[in-house]
N, C-alpha and C positions, 0 to 999 in steps of 0.2 A: 562547559565549552566557554567560561568567562575566564579570562584572565585576573590576576591578583589586584589590578586597579579598578575593577568593575565595568570597565569599558571594552567593548569588543572591538579588536583590530578590523581592518578591512579585508583581510584573509579570512577571517572567521566569521564575518558578515557575508561574504562571498560562499563561504562553504555552507551556510545555513541555507542560503538562497538557492543553491543547487540542490541540497537536500529536499527542500520543500518542493522544488520543481519535480525530483525524481519521485518523491512520495505521491504527488498528485498524478503525475502522468503514469506511473506503474498502477495505481489505484484505478484510473479510469481505463485502462486496458484491461485489468481483471475483472472490473465491473463490466465490460462491453461482453468480455468473452463468457462471463457467467449469464448474463442477460441472453445472450444469444444462444447458449446452450440450453438453458431451461425454457425461454420462451419461444425458441426457433421453431418447435413442431407446431406451435400454435399458429405461427405467421406463415408457414410452409404448407400446411396441409389442411384440408377441410374438417376440423374437429366440430365437436357439440358445442354450442354457445357456452355452456358452463365450463367446460374442461378449457377452451381458449381463455375464458377469463381469469380460472384459476391458474393456469401457466403464466399469463402475463403478470397478474399480481404476485405470483411468486418470485418470478425473474426479476421483477421490478424490486421488490423488497429485499430480496437476496443479493441484489447488485448493490443497492444502498447500504446495507450492513457491511458487506465486504469491503465496499470502498472506504468506509470508515475506519474498519479494523486495519486495512493495509495503511493508510496513512499514518494512524496513530502508532502502529507497530515499526513503521520505517523511521518516525521521528524520536521514538522512545529509544530505539536502538542506536540512533545517530548521537542522541544525548548522553548516552552511557560511554561512548567514546570507542576506540578502536579495541578489537578483541584480540588476544593473542592467537597466532596461528597454529601453534601447538600448545596447548594446555600443559601446565607444570614444568615448562621451560622457561627458565628466567634470564640465562646468559646465552647470548649468540653461539658461543664455542660449546655450549654443554650437550 
């Protein structure tokens, strides 16, 4: 994403900022959904104390892991640049 001069333009910096925001927001939503899906039964139902603790720890751990995986995957994909919409086609008229 760096131009030949080694310095980023304002448009490039803005694009990076937007992409970081998107990565963090989508990761937070994913983490919240996973935490709710895994830990939800422990919060909604009267389960055995060991089961509640296990679900809460599993939900928390999985949410943290998926948060970081999502952030990294979005930023790596952004760094690689745009992907062709139709692989194998190099000319717009082909």
